[in-house]
N, C-alpha and C positions, 0 to 999 in steps of 0.2 A: 147742657149749657144753661146758664142763668141769663137774665136780660142783657147783660153787657159783656158777654164773652163770646169768642169765636174759637172753636177748638175741634175741628173735625179730623183729629189725628188718631184714627182708629175707632170709628163709631161702632157702637155695639148696642145690645138690648138695654143695658144699664145706662149707657150714654143717652139714649133716647128718653128713658124714663126720668133720669135726673134732669134732663133739659126742660121737662115740664113739671118738675117738683113733685112727681108722683113716686111714692115709696115702692120699692121692688124687692123681691126676695130671691130672684134668680137672674142669671145673665149668661149669655153664650157668646163665644167669640173671644173676648178679652179674658174672662175668668174661666178657670178649669172646670170643664164638664167631661163626662165620660161617655157621651153619645156621639154618634157619627151618622153621616148620610146613609140612607139605604134605599134600595129600589123596591118597587111594589110587588113584583113577581118575576120569577125566572131570572135570567141574567141580562135582560135587555138594558143597555145603557150603563152597565156596571163598568168600573174601572176609572181610567183617567186618560187625558191626552197631554203629553208633554214632549220635551226634546224637539226633534226636527218636525214631528207632526204638528206640534203646537206652534212652532215658529211661523209657519205659513198662514196661520189663522190670526196672528196678532197684529194690532195696529202699529204703525211706525211711531216710535217715541220721539217727540220733539219738545224739549224742555221749554217751559214758559220763561220769557224774559220780561214780562210785563211789570212785575214788582219783585225786586230782589229782597230776600229776607235779611234782617240784621244778624240773625244766628243761622247760618246755613246748616242743612242737614249733615250729620256726621255720625258714623257708626250705626246708621239706620234710624237715627232720630227724626222727629218731625223738624221742620224748619220753624224758626221763631221770629216774630215781629214784635218789637218793643216800642215802636214810635207812636206818637199821637196821630190822629186822623184829621186830615185837611181835605174836605170834599172837593175843593178846587184842584187838588193835585192828583186825584184818582184817575188812573188810566182806564181806557175802555178795552176790554178783552174781546168784546163782540161789537166791533164798529158798525157792522151791517147786520140788520135783523135777518136771521136764517129761517125764521118761521113765517108761514104764509097766512096764519090766522085760521087755518082749518081746525075744527074742533077735535079734541082728543080727550078720552076719559082715563083717569089715573087712579088706581086703587093703592093705598098706602096705609101702614099702621099709624095711629096717632094716640098719644096718651094725654088725657085731659079733655076739655070741652072743644069740639071742632068749631072753627069760626064759621060765619055765615057764608054760603057759596058765593055771594056777590060782594064780599068784603073788599076793602080797599087794597089789602095786601095781594089778594089773588088778581083783582082786575088791573092793578098798576103793574104787576110783574108780567102779566100777559101782554100789556101794552108795550113794555120795554123789550120783551123777548120776541114779540110777534107771534104769540101763541094764543090759544083759547082752550084752557084746560078746565074740565069739570072734575073736581076732586071728589073721589069716593073714599073718604076717610073712615077707617075701621078701628074699633077699639084694640089698641095694641096688646092688651092683656089676653084677648081671645082671638088674636089675629090668625093663628094657625088654623083654628076651626073654620073661620071665614075663608081663608085662603084655600083650604082643602075643598070646601064646598064649591067655590067658584071654579077651581080648576077641574072639578068633576062635572061641571055643567057645560052647556053649549054656548053660554053667554059670558065671555071673558072681556074685561075692559081692555082698551088699547094698550095700556101700560100697567104693569103690576109690579109692586115692590116685593121682593122675595128675600127675607132675612135668613141668614144661614142657620139660625137656631130652629127654624121651622122646616128644615129639610129632613123630614122624617116620614115614615109610613109611605103613602103613595105619592106624596108631593114631588120627590125628585124625578120620578119617571114622568109625572105630569108636566114638569118643567120642560123636559126634553120633547115631549109630544106637543105641547101647547104654545111654545114660544119660538119665535123665528131665529134663524141663523143671521146674525148681523154682519157676518164676514163680507158679503157683497157690498156693504155700505161703509165698513170701518177697517177691514183688513189692509195691511200694508199702507201705502200712501193715500188710500181713500180717506183715511181719518183726517187728513190735513184740511179738509173742508171744515172740520170742527176742531180748531186749535186747542181749545181747553180740554177736549177729550184726548187729543194727541199728547197732552202734557201729563196725563195720568200714567204712573209708573207701569212698566211692562209686566212686572210681577203681579200687579193687581189685575191686569187684563188676563194674564195666564190663569188666574183663579176664576175667571169668568167663562171658562170653557165648560160646557155641559154637554155630555153625549157627543163629543167630537166636533162641536161647533161653538162659535162665540155667540152665546145667547144673552149674556148679562152685561150691563153697564155698571161698573163697580163703585162702591164707596171704599176708598183706599184706607189702609191702616199702616201705621209705622211698625216694622217687624222687630220691635224691641219689647221688653217685658211690659205687659199691660197692667200689672198689679204693682202698686207701690206700698211698701211698709211705712205708713205715715206715723209721725210722732209729734207730740206737743213740744215744739222747740222752746217755747216760752217757759214751760214748766221745767224742762230739762235744764235750761240755763239757770233758772231760779234755784233749783235744788242741787245744781252742780253735778248732774248725772252725765256720764260719758256714754255716747252712743255705742251700743254693743257691736263687736266685730267678730263674734263667733256664737255658735249655738249655746255653748256653756256660759259665755258672758251674758247672753240675753237672759237665760234662766236665773243667773245670779242677780242681775240687775232687777229682774221682775220681782223677785222675792223681796229685795230691798225697797222697791217702790210701792209695793202693795200694802195697804192698811185698810182692812175691812172696817175698823172702827171709824176711820176718817172717810169711809165710802169712796176709796180710791183703789182701783185695781190696775195692774200693769197693762193689760191688753184684752183684746177680743179673741175670738177663734182665729188662730194664725195659720190655718192649713194652707191657704193659697200662697202666702209668702214662704212657708216652710218648704213647699215643693221646690222653689227656686233655691233656697238656702242649701238644700241637700242635693241639688243638681239633677232633679227628676225631670224626665221628658214631659212635654205637655200631654194633655188628654186628647181624645178623639183621634182623628186620622194622623195627626202630628205625633202621636205617641209611638208610632212604629219607626224603628231606626235600625239601619244595618251597620254593624261594627266593622272595624278594619279587617277582621278575620272572616267576614262574610256571614256572621250570625245575626239573624233578624229577631228582634225582641220587641215586646210591647212594654209600656211603662210599668205596669203592675208586676212584671216579672223581675224587675231590678231590685237589688237590696235597698236602694234609696227610697223605694216606695214604702216599705215597712219602717225604715229609719225615720222618715219625715213624720209619719203618723205617730210613732212612739215618742218622738220629741214633743209634739203637740200634746200628746197625752200627759207627759210630764208637767207641762204648763198647767193643764187642768187639775192634775193631782196635787200640785203645789199650791193651789188656791189663788193663783195670780190672774185668772181669767174672771171677768165680771160674771156674777151669778146669772144675769139675764142672757149673757152670751152662752153660758153653760146650758141654760134652758132653751136656747135658740129662739129667743123672742125679742121683739123690739128692734130698734135701729141702732147699731153700734156707733154710727156717726154722731148721733145725738148724745150718746154717752161720752163720746170723745170731746165734743165741744163743751160739754158740761164739766169736763175735767174728771169724770168718773173712771175713764180709761185713758191711758197715755199713748197707746199704740193700737192701730188697727190696720188692716190691709184693704185697699179699695182701688178703684180705677183712677186714671189720670184726672178725671173731671173734678174729683173732690178737692184737689189742690186749690183751684180757683174758687169753686163753689163755697167751700167752708171759709175761705179768706173773706170773700165778699159778704157772706152771711153774718159773720161775726164782727165786721169792721166797726159798726156803731155800738153794738151791744157789749162787745168785749174788745176794746182797742189793743189790749196787750196780747191777744190771741195770735199765735204764730204756728202754722202747720209746716212741717218739712218732711222730706222723704229720706229714709235711711238708704244708704247704698247697700246692695246685696253683698253678702259675704258667704264663703263656703262654711259648712258646718264646723270645720276644724280651724277656721280663721283665715284661711288662704283666699285666693281669688275664686270667685264663684264660677260655676258653669251654668250659663243661662241659655235658653232656647228661643228662637224666633217664633213669633206668632204668625198666622197666615196674613198675607198682605191685602186681603179683602174678605168680607164676610156678609155683605148685603148687596143686592143688585136690583136694578130696575130692568124689566124685560118687556119686550114688545110682542104682542100676540101674533101667532102664526096666521097668515092670511091678511094682515093689515095692508091697506092700500099704500101705494108709494108716497102719497101726500101725508098720510098718517105717520109713516115711518120718518119722513123728513121733519115733520113738526115735533115728533117725540125726540129725535136726535138734537134738534135745535134747542128744545127745552133742557135736555141733559147737558148740552154744551154751555148753555147759560148758567145752569146750576153748578157746573164744575169750574167756574171762574176762580182764579187765584185771589188770595188776599191782596188788598191794595188796589182793587179795581172797583169800578162803579157797579158792575154786576154782582160782585160779592156783597157789597153794601145792600143792594136790593134784596138778595136772598136772605142775608142774616139779620137785617134790621128793618127792611121795608122802605117806606118813603119818608124822607126828612119832613118834619113838621106834622105829618100824619101819625107816624109810628114812633118817631124818636127825634131828639134834638142833640146837637153837638155842644158839649160844655167842656171848655178847656181841652179840646182835642179828643174828648171821650164821648162816644155815642151812648145816649141814655134813653131807653125805651119808656114810653108812657104806658098808661093802662091799656090803651088800644093796641099798642105794639106788642105788649106781653100776651094779649089774648089772641091776636091775629097771626103774628109771625111765629109759626109753630113748627118749623123744620120740615114742612111738607115738601117744599122745593128742594131742600137739602138732601132728600132721600132719592132724588133722581140720579144724582152723581155727586162726587166730591173731588176736589183737586188733590194733588199730592199732599200728604199729611203736613199740617202746620199747626202752630199754636200762637194765639194772639189775644191779649187781654189789655186793651188800651188803658183801662183804669188801674190795672195792677201789673205793669210791665215787669216788675221783679218776680212775680209768679211765673210769667212766661219764661223768663231767663232760668229760673230754678228748674222748671219742668224740662226744658230742652237740655240743659246741662246735666240733669239727672239721667235723661235718656241717653245722652252721649256717653256718660261714664258707664252705664250698664251695658250699652251697646258694644263696648270694647270686649265684653266677655260672652257675647251672643254667638251661638252656633246654630246651624240648621240641621234638622233631622232629614232623613232620606225622603220624607214625603212633603217637605216644604214646597209651597207654591203649587201644589197639585190639588185640584178640585176632584176629590176621590169619591166615587159612588160605590159603597160597599154592598155586597149581596144582602138582601133583606133577611135571609135566614140567619144572619149573624147580628141583626140589628140590636137585639136586646140583651146580649150576653154581658155587656158591661154596666147595664142599668143598676144592678143592686149595689155597686160600689159606692155611689154617692152617699146613700143613707148609712151604709156600713161604716164608712169613714167617720161620719158625724157621730155615730153611736160609739165607735171604738175610742176616739180621742177623749170622749167624755166618761170613759170607764164603764160603759154599758155593754160592751162586747169584748170578747177575749181575742188575744193575738191569734189563737188557733182558729177562730172564726174567720179572720181575714185570710189566713193561710189556706183554709179550706175553700174559701170563695175563689181564690186564685187557682186552686187545683180544679175546681168545678168549671171555672171559665175556660181552662185549657181543654177539658174533656167535652164541654158543651158547645165547642165551636172555635175556641181560641187557636188551637193548633191548626185546624183546617183553614182558619182565616189567615194564619201565618203563611201557609202554603200559597194561598191566593195572593197575598201581598208580595211574596217572592216572585211569582210569575209577573205581577204587575210591574215591579221594579226592574226585572230582567227585560221586559218589553220597552219600558219607558225611560229607564235610567233613573239616577238619583236626583232628588231635588236639591241636594247640596252643591 
C-alpha cells in the first residue's frame, strides 16, 4: 500500500513489500510458487483438520454491520468502498477497550526502517486499544531466519507473526509445539467477545488450524485470482489495439505492438497469467485435485502445465518480451510505466500503486486489467487461492492477561473499513500522521515513516478495497474480481492448512528455475518432461498416496 491507500484484500509477501516501496523478487501466497509446508521430522503434526473435526474448532461467524460497502462482495471478490472519508461519521467497532494495558511483546516482519519504539503511532494506538505493545520488528527479507531461530529458542515473544511463505523446514512443527490453542478463547460463541474477529470469514479461520488446534489469527484473502494481467489502456486506446481474447490473439497482437527500434515490447514474462489462461491448477498444496472419476493429480501432471510454458516460450521466441525480462533483471513495473512494455502480470496492489505514482508525472497514464480468457478464446477456468496465508500466534504458556490483551489488540486491528479503529490502524492520528483534504486522508512525512503496517499484521477484516483518492480504481479492482470470480473453482484442498511430510518437501523445488529457463529457450521440453518423471519417482507418487488418505479422512475442500 502507498500512503493513501487501504487494501488488505489478500495480503502477501509482495503486498507487504510494495507497501513500504521496497523492491522484491519473490512472493508467496498470491503468486505461484512450487513449495509447500513440511514438518521437521517423522509424521508428527502432518495432515490437516477439516470437515466435522474443524467445525467444532471454529469461531462463530457474525458479519459486521458497522460500515456497509458501496460494492458488496460478489463471486468471492473483496468488498469495495468508493466514498470520501468524514471523520465525524466514522463508527466505533470497539466502543469499550478490551485491553487492560498489560504489556505484551510482538515480533513481526517489517520492510524499511522501523519507527522508534516510543513513536506517536505506537503510543496513540496503545492508548486507543487499551494495550501496551513492545514491537520487535524484524527485517522482512530475512524474517524466516529470525523466525526459525526464535522458535528454536526458549525465549519466544508473546505474539509472533507467521507468514505462510516461511512455513518450511522445522518451522511448521515448531508452530504446533510453541503456540497455544486459541479454541478455549475463540471457538464457537466465545469469539463474540471480540466482534471484529467474529466478522472474519470462516474459511480464513479454517486455514488457521495447525496440528488439530486453532492456533492462528488470520489475515484474510479474497479467494479470487491474485494475479492481474495489467495493460496500458492509454496506449491501447491511442494505438487502437483491441484487448486480446485468446492465446493466439495475444501472440498476434504482441508481434504487432513490439518495435525494438522504438524500444517498445509487448510484455514481460507472462508465466503467472499464462497458468490461468490455460486453466492450470495453483501451485503448492492447492495443486492437488481429485477429478470426478476419483483420479488425484498434481498440477505438473496436467497437459496444461506444458502447454502454458510452451506458449510463454513462443512469446520469448517471437521477440515480444523485453530484453531485460528475458535476462530476468530489473523491475517490470518500471518498464511498464515508462511505456517500454505494455503488459505485465502483478498482484492487485499495482493497480492503485501505479495510478497514484504516475498521476502527476504522466497524467495520461492509465492502467487496466485484462479479463482472463481460455487459451482457445472461451471462458477461463480459474482456481481459488487460499483464504488466509499469514497469522499472528500467541505463545504457549502465556498468562490469561497476556492472551486477553493480545486478542484485544487483534480485535482492534481487524476493525472494518469505515470505522475509527480502521483509521487508527491505517493512518495513525489526525494532525500527527495525516490530514483530510477533500475527504481524502493524506499522510505527512511522519505518517509515512511511522504508520508501517505493524498493527495490520495482527489481524485483518474480511477482504476489502478502498482508495478514497482514486475511487475509480477501487471500482475497477472490485469489478475485475467479480468478473473473474464467476469462473473460479476450488481444488480438493481448498481451505485446508496442510502440513506435508518433510521427506517430500523439496521434490518440487527445481521446477521454478526450470520454468524460467525453459520459457527463455535455455532448456528443452524433454528436460521438463524428465523433471516431471523424476518428481514422480522421487516421491510424487508416494505423496499422491498420502494425499488420497488425507482426502479420504477429511473430505474435499470443494
